[in-house]
C-alpha positions in Angstrom: 11.2 0.5 -8.2 13.0 0.2 -4.9 15.1 3.0 -3.6 18.0 0.6 -3.1 18.3 -2.0 -6.0 20.0 -4.4 -3.7 17.0 -4.6 -1.3 14.2 -5.5 -3.7 12.6 -8.2 -1.6 12.6 -6.1 1.6 11.3 -3.1 -0.3 8.2 -5.0 -1.6 7.0 -5.7 1.9 6.1 -2.0 2.4 4.0 0.6 0.5 5.6 4.0 0.5 3.0 6.8 1.1 5.7 9.2 -0.1 5.8 7.7 -3.6 2.7 8.8 -5.6 2.8 5.7 -7.9 2.6 3.5 -4.8 -0.5 5.2 -3.7 -2.0 5.0 -7.2 -1.2 1.3 -7.4 -2.8 0.6 -4.0 -5.9 2.7 -4.9 -6.2 0.9 -8.3 -5.8 -2.5 -6.7 -8.7 -2.0 -4.3 -10.8 0.4 -6.4 -10.3 3.3 -4.1 -9.9 7.0 -4.6 -6.4 8.4 -4.1 -7.5 10.1 -0.9 -9.0 7.0 0.5 -5.9 5.0 -0.2 -3.6 7.6 1.4 -5.9 7.8 4.5 -5.8 4.0 4.9 -2.0 3.9 4.5 -1.6 6.7 7.0 -4.0 5.1 9.5 -2.7 1.5 9.3 0.9 1.9 8.3 3.0 0.9 5.4 3.2 -2.9 5.8 1.9 -4.4 2.5 0.7 -7.6 4.1 -1.2 -5.7 6.9 -2.8 -3.4 4.3 -3.9 -6.4 2.2 -5.3 -8.1 5.3 -7.3 -5.0 6.2 -8.6 -4.6 2.7 -9.6 -8.3 2.6 -11.4 -7.9 5.9 -13.2 -4.8 4.5 -14.4 -6.7 1.4 -15.0 -10.2 2.8 -15.3 -9.7 6.6 
């Protein structure tokens, strides 16, 4: 759920490393531990598209 309900589209572009459910969703999506997911988010930033590209490269590249 976005922090500001009027900005749902903009909010989905980013993964919040401060929200535990966001870390859990990211970890579940890519079959990672919670720690691995948090580390990847910290290292590469919160851009959902960038994180998805990095994870795709990890699996397919």
